[in-house]
N, C-alpha and C positions, 0 to 999 in steps of 0.2 A: 265243433261248437255247436250249441243249440240255444234256443231261447225257453223251452219247456219241455216236458215229456211228449213225445211224438210231434213236436213243433218242426220249425225250419231247421234244416241242418246245413252246416258248412264243412267242408273237407279240404285240407291243405297240408303242406309240408313246411317244416322249418328246422334251422339248425339250432335254435334256442327257443324251446318250448315256453319257459318261464317268461321270456321277454315277449314273445308272440301273444300269448294268452293276456298279459298286462295291456299289451297295445289293443287288443280287441275290447277288453273291459274298459279302457280309458277313451275308447273310439278316437285314436289318434288320426285315423283316415276318415275322416268326416263323411265321404261319399262311398265308402266301402259297403259290400254286401252286409258284412257283420253289423256295421253301424246301422244300415237301413233297417234291419231285421231285429236289432237289439239281441244279437247273439252273445251272450255273456258266459255260458256254462260250458267248461270242458267236460264232455260226457264220455269221451272215449279217446284214447291215443295208443300209438304203438311207437316204439323206439327202434332205431337201426343205427349201426356204425357205419354202413356204406351207403353213401347218398344215391347211389344208382338203384340199389334195392329199395330204398324209400321211395324214389320216383316211380319204380315199377309197381310197387304196392298201391301208391296213390292212384295211379291210372287204373289198376284193377278195381279198386273200391269205388272210384267214379264211375266205371262202367257197369257196376253192378246196380241192381234195382234199389229204390228207396227201402223197400221191405227188407233187402238183405242187410241194408246199413242199420236199420232198427233192430233187426235180429242180432247183429253183433253187438251193438250198444247194450241190449237187454240181456244178452248172455253174460256180459262182463260188468255191468253197471245197472241191474234191473230197476233201481229206483231213481235213475237218471240223475244221480248226485253230481254236483259240480266237483269234479276231481282236482281242480286247481286250488282248492281250499287248503290242501295240505303243503303248498309251495311256500 
């Protein structure tokens, strides 16, 4: 999730992407990181059928640099469009 191109980034995992994006957009958790920084745009996501692999990938991405995260987003979504618009 992000608030604008090259803006603040949030990375997490969920078992229900549509619900979780909705929660971020509705700011259901008022004191959350995404609410504080107004992170409303889903700019990148990956899907996994195995939760263990999803957790490993999350850790890998979180351990990477900010630039690596930006490069991954821009490779797949160069205009930083909100990918949740199609949900």
